[in-house]
C-alpha positions as CSV (number, residue, x, y, z in Angstrom):
1,X,60.6,57.2,-48.7
2,X,61.9,55.9,-45.6
3,X,65.1,57.0,-46.0
4,X,64.1,60.8,-46.5
5,X,62.3,60.5,-43.7
6,X,64.9,59.3,-41.8
7,X,68.0,61.5,-43.4
8,X,65.2,65.0,-42.2
9,X,65.2,63.8,-38.2
10,X,68.3,63.3,-38.1
11,X,69.4,66.4,-39.6
12,X,67.0,68.7,-37.7
13,X,68.3,66.6,-34.6
14,X,71.6,67.4,-35.2
15,X,71.3,71.2,-35.8
16,X,70.1,71.5,-32.1
17,X,72.9,70.0,-30.2
18,X,74.9,72.3,-29.7
19,X,72.6,74.3,-28.1
20,X,71.8,71.4,-25.6
21,X,75.8,70.9,-25.3
22,X,75.7,74.8,-23.9
23,X,72.5,74.3,-21.5
24,X,73.8,71.2,-20.2
25,X,78.0,71.5,-20.1
26,X,77.8,68.4,-21.8
27,X,79.4,67.1,-25.0
28,X,76.8,65.1,-26.9
29,X,78.2,65.0,-30.4
30,X,81.3,64.6,-32.0
31,X,81.5,65.7,-36.0
32,X,84.2,63.7,-36.9
33,X,82.4,62.7,-40.3
34,X,80.7,60.0,-41.6
35,X,82.1,57.2,-43.6
36,X,80.1,53.8,-45.7
37,X,82.4,51.3,-47.5
38,X,81.2,48.2,-49.4
39,X,80.4,47.3,-52.6
40,X,78.8,49.2,-55.8
41,X,75.7,46.7,-55.4
42,X,75.4,47.6,-51.9
43,X,75.6,51.3,-52.1
44,X,73.9,52.2,-55.3
45,X,70.7,52.4,-53.8
46,X,71.8,54.3,-51.3
47,X,74.1,57.0,-52.5
48,X,71.0,58.6,-55.2
49,X,69.4,59.6,-51.8
50,X,72.7,60.7,-50.2
51,X,73.4,63.0,-53.3
52,X,70.6,65.3,-53.5
53,X,70.0,65.9,-49.4
54,X,74.0,66.3,-49.2
55,X,73.2,69.1,-52.3
56,X,69.8,70.4,-51.0
57,X,71.4,71.2,-47.0
58,X,74.9,72.5,-48.2
59,X,77.0,69.2,-47.5
60,X,80.0,68.6,-49.5
61,X,81.2,64.3,-49.6
62,X,84.3,62.7,-51.0
63,X,84.1,59.8,-53.1
64,X,86.3,56.6,-51.7
65,X,87.3,54.1,-53.8
66,X,90.1,51.2,-52.0
67,X,92.8,53.3,-52.7
68,X,91.3,56.2,-51.0
69,X,90.6,54.4,-48.1
70,X,94.0,53.1,-48.2
71,X,95.8,56.2,-48.6
72,X,93.4,58.4,-45.7
73,X,93.3,55.5,-43.3
74,X,96.3,52.9,-43.2
75,X,95.3,51.1,-40.7
76,X,91.8,50.3,-42.0
77,X,91.9,46.7,-44.4
78,X,88.6,47.5,-46.8
79,X,87.6,44.6,-48.8
80,X,89.3,44.4,-52.1
81,X,87.2,46.2,-54.8
82,X,85.1,48.5,-52.3
83,X,84.0,51.5,-53.2
84,X,82.4,54.4,-50.6
85,X,81.6,58.1,-49.6
86,X,82.5,60.0,-46.5
87,X,80.4,63.2,-45.3
88,X,82.0,65.8,-42.6
89,X,79.7,68.8,-42.2
90,X,77.2,67.3,-39.4
91,X,77.7,63.7,-39.6
92,X,79.8,62.4,-36.7
93,X,78.9,60.2,-33.8
94,X,76.8,60.5,-30.2
95,X,76.8,59.7,-26.7
96,X,73.9,58.4,-26.3
97,X,75.2,58.3,-22.3
98,X,75.2,62.1,-23.0
99,X,72.6,62.9,-24.4
100,X,70.4,61.2,-22.2
101,X,71.8,62.7,-19.0
102,X,72.3,66.4,-20.6
103,X,68.0,66.1,-21.6
104,X,67.4,65.1,-17.8
105,X,69.8,68.4,-16.2
106,X,67.8,70.8,-18.7
107,X,64.5,69.4,-18.0
108,X,65.4,69.7,-13.8
109,X,66.1,73.4,-14.7
110,X,62.6,74.0,-16.3
111,X,61.0,72.4,-13.6
112,X,60.6,68.6,-14.7
113,X,60.2,66.0,-12.2
114,X,61.3,62.7,-12.5
115,X,60.2,59.6,-11.1
116,X,62.3,56.5,-10.8
117,X,59.7,54.0,-11.2
118,X,58.4,51.5,-14.3
119,X,54.8,52.6,-15.5
120,X,52.1,49.0,-15.2
121,X,49.3,50.6,-16.5
122,X,47.7,54.2,-18.1
123,X,43.8,54.3,-17.7
124,X,41.1,57.0,-19.1
125,X,39.2,58.6,-16.3
126,X,36.0,59.7,-17.5
127,X,36.0,63.6,-16.9
128,X,39.0,63.4,-15.1
129,X,41.8,63.2,-17.9
130,X,44.6,60.0,-17.3
131,X,46.0,58.2,-14.5
132,X,49.2,56.1,-14.8
133,X,50.0,54.2,-12.2
134,X,53.1,53.1,-11.2
135,X,55.1,49.6,-10.0
136,X,56.2,51.3,-6.6
137,X,52.0,52.2,-6.0
138,X,52.0,55.9,-6.8
139,X,49.5,57.3,-9.2
140,X,49.9,60.2,-11.2
141,X,47.1,62.4,-12.5
142,X,47.6,64.2,-16.2
143,X,45.4,65.7,-18.8
144,X,47.8,64.3,-21.9
145,X,50.4,61.5,-21.9
146,X,53.5,60.6,-24.1
147,X,53.9,56.8,-24.1
148,X,57.5,56.0,-25.1
149,X,58.7,53.2,-23.5
150,X,60.9,51.3,-26.6
151,X,60.8,47.6,-26.7
152,X,58.4,47.1,-23.4
153,X,55.7,48.9,-25.5
154,X,53.2,45.9,-25.3
155,X,54.4,44.2,-21.8
156,X,52.5,46.3,-19.3
157,X,48.9,47.5,-19.5
158,X,49.7,50.8,-21.2
159,X,47.6,50.1,-24.6
160,X,44.5,49.4,-22.6
161,X,44.4,45.9,-23.7
162,X,46.2,46.5,-27.7
163,X,49.5,45.7,-28.5
164,X,51.5,47.3,-31.0
165,X,52.5,45.3,-34.0
166,X,56.8,45.1,-33.5
167,X,58.9,42.4,-34.4
168,X,61.8,42.2,-31.1
169,X,65.5,41.3,-32.6
170,X,68.0,40.7,-30.0
171,X,71.4,41.8,-31.3
172,X,75.0,40.9,-30.3
173,X,77.7,43.9,-29.6
174,X,81.5,43.7,-28.7
175,X,83.3,46.3,-27.8
176,X,87.4,46.5,-28.1
177,X,89.2,48.2,-26.2
178,X,91.8,50.6,-27.3
179,X,94.8,52.7,-26.2
180,X,94.7,56.6,-26.7
181,X,96.6,56.2,-29.9
182,X,94.0,54.6,-32.2
183,X,92.1,56.6,-34.5
184,X,89.5,54.5,-36.0
185,X,87.8,56.0,-39.1
186,X,84.8,54.1,-38.7
187,X,83.8,54.7,-35.1
188,X,86.4,56.8,-33.1
189,X,87.2,55.5,-29.5
190,X,84.7,56.6,-27.3
191,X,85.3,56.9,-23.5
192,X,82.8,54.9,-21.5
193,X,82.2,55.0,-17.9
194,X,84.6,52.8,-16.5
195,X,87.3,55.3,-18.2
196,X,88.2,53.0,-20.9
197,X,88.0,53.6,-24.3
198,X,86.4,51.3,-26.9
199,X,85.6,50.8,-30.3
200,X,82.4,49.1,-30.7
201,X,81.2,46.3,-33.1
202,X,77.7,44.6,-33.7
203,X,74.3,44.1,-35.7
204,X,75.3,41.5,-38.0
205,X,72.6,39.0,-38.9
206,X,74.6,35.8,-38.2
207,X,72.6,33.4,-36.2
208,X,74.5,30.7,-35.8
209,X,77.1,33.3,-34.0
210,X,74.2,34.1,-31.9
211,X,74.8,37.2,-33.1
212,X,71.3,38.2,-33.6
213,X,67.7,36.9,-33.2
214,X,64.1,37.1,-33.3
215,X,63.0,37.2,-29.6
216,X,59.2,36.2,-28.7
217,X,56.8,39.5,-27.9
218,X,57.3,39.1,-23.7
219,X,58.8,40.5,-21.2
220,X,61.1,37.5,-20.1
221,X,62.3,36.7,-23.1
222,X,63.9,40.4,-23.8
223,X,65.6,39.9,-19.9
224,X,66.9,36.7,-21.0
225,X,68.3,37.8,-24.1
226,X,69.7,41.3,-22.1
227,X,71.5,38.9,-19.2
228,X,72.4,36.6,-21.9
229,X,76.1,34.2,-20.9
230,X,79.3,35.1,-22.9
231,X,79.1,33.4,-26.3
232,X,82.7,31.8,-27.6
233,X,81.8,31.6,-31.0
234,X,80.0,35.3,-30.9
235,X,83.2,36.2,-29.3
236,X,85.6,34.7,-31.8
237,X,83.4,36.0,-34.8
238,X,83.9,39.7,-33.2
239,X,87.7,39.6,-33.0
240,X,88.2,37.7,-36.4
241,X,86.1,40.7,-37.4
242,X,87.7,42.6,-36.0
243,X,91.2,42.0,-37.2
244,X,90.9,42.0,-40.6
245,X,89.5,45.4,-40.3
246,X,92.2,46.9,-38.3
247,X,95.0,44.5,-38.6
248,X,97.0,47.6,-37.1
249,X,94.7,48.6,-34.0
250,X,96.1,46.7,-31.0
251,X,93.0,45.3,-28.5
252,X,93.6,45.6,-24.9
253,X,90.2,43.9,-24.2
254,X,87.5,43.1,-25.3
255,X,83.5,43.3,-23.9
256,X,80.3,41.0,-25.0
257,X,77.2,43.1,-24.7
258,X,73.6,42.5,-26.0
259,X,70.4,44.7,-27.1
260,X,67.1,44.6,-28.2
261,X,65.9,46.1,-31.3
262,X,62.0,47.0,-31.5
263,X,61.4,46.7,-35.5
264,X,58.4,48.3,-37.6
265,X,56.4,46.2,-40.1
266,X,57.2,48.5,-42.9
267,X,60.3,50.4,-41.2
268,X,59.0,53.2,-40.2
269,X,58.6,54.6,-36.5
270,X,55.2,55.0,-34.9
271,X,54.2,58.4,-34.0
272,X,50.8,59.5,-33.1
273,X,47.9,59.3,-30.9
274,X,46.9,56.2,-29.7
275,X,44.1,57.4,-27.9
276,X,42.7,61.3,-27.5
277,X,45.4,62.2,-24.6
278,X,47.9,59.9,-25.6
279,X,50.5,60.3,-27.2
280,X,52.5,57.2,-28.7
281,X,56.1,56.7,-30.3
282,X,57.8,53.6,-30.5
283,X,59.1,51.4,-32.9
284,X,63.5,52.8,-33.3
285,X,63.8,50.4,-36.1
286,X,67.9,50.6,-35.3
287,X,68.3,54.4,-36.1
288,X,66.3,56.5,-34.0
289,X,68.3,57.7,-31.4
290,X,70.0,59.9,-34.4
291,X,66.6,61.9,-34.5
292,X,65.4,61.5,-30.9
293,X,65.6,65.6,-30.1
294,X,63.2,65.8,-33.5
295,X,61.2,62.9,-32.8
296,X,60.9,64.4,-29.0
297,X,59.8,67.9,-31.2
298,X,57.2,66.2,-32.6
299,X,55.8,64.0,-29.8
300,X,55.8,67.4,-27.3
301,X,54.3,69.6,-29.9
302,X,51.5,67.0,-31.1
303,X,50.5,66.3,-27.5
304,X,50.1,70.0,-26.1
305,X,48.0,70.6,-29.3
306,X,46.1,68.1,-29.5
307,X,46.7,66.9,-33.5
308,X,49.9,66.3,-35.5
309,X,51.8,68.8,-35.6
310,X,55.2,69.2,-38.1
311,X,56.2,70.7,-41.1
312,X,57.0,68.7,-43.9
313,X,56.2,65.2,-42.5
314,X,52.6,64.1,-42.4
315,X,51.4,61.8,-39.7
316,X,50.0,59.5,-42.1
317,X,54.2,58.5,-42.6
318,X,54.0,57.0,-38.7
319,X,50.6,55.8,-38.4
320,X,50.6,52.7,-36.0
321,X,50.2,49.3,-36.8
322,X,48.3,46.9,-34.5
323,X,48.5,43.4,-33.8
324,X,44.8,41.6,-35.0
């Protein structure tokens, strides 16, 4: 199932964080646990799979109800009649900035050179391999290529006239600055490059508040969403949610941000060969950052071997779908 694929890739990625932290000197993962609270109807579908997965991999979980939540985390105000669970082992949150920086550090130490330019085309040269042209005019020659361009994969001539089937969803998120003394169970405050700590709320589906929107599949639409001006209705909605959930936590300031998710029709990531020597990774579905290391391993091993190479999951589980 989609959930089991997601759990397996996330679990195996988590097992690699400590080695990457040691090699890079950066903290990537904070094992503070993972909690989910909601109605019984919402949780019922995920609990069975979570139960099996936790038992199989030696993780324990604690069942939650309204009284337990209030006792453990007095600053969090759950909805009446809620239920939930809390898993401690191998669960927590990632610093995505540090994850990316750590990968850059380790790659550089192993001889990888990074080109800070946009790839505008990939073309097969018969008998000579592949050429990747960059926006600055540089042409790189390669025997094999991994294409991982996220929401931008369809915007340049990277797939030689084809487009993968993706729905681009724009989402609005809001960061609430808190003091060092506040600690939030759902997501502890994370320190950002400006030195301040924020709690982030996001990804509800309320188009009327400009919180989410289906975007046209164009580069201009994505640019405009990322640069969207402040929306007072979205800001007020997030402030209302924050005050309801955390009535005793003081907010020092708030900041509105926007992001784009690339969604596939079946909810699975696209992983596979789109050309003989070009391996594609696309369609993160808003959940793939936690699986990044394992997805990278799939890409690297498969492109080097020239065929799918991964234990326990089949290439058909991640079949690439193209637009008509």
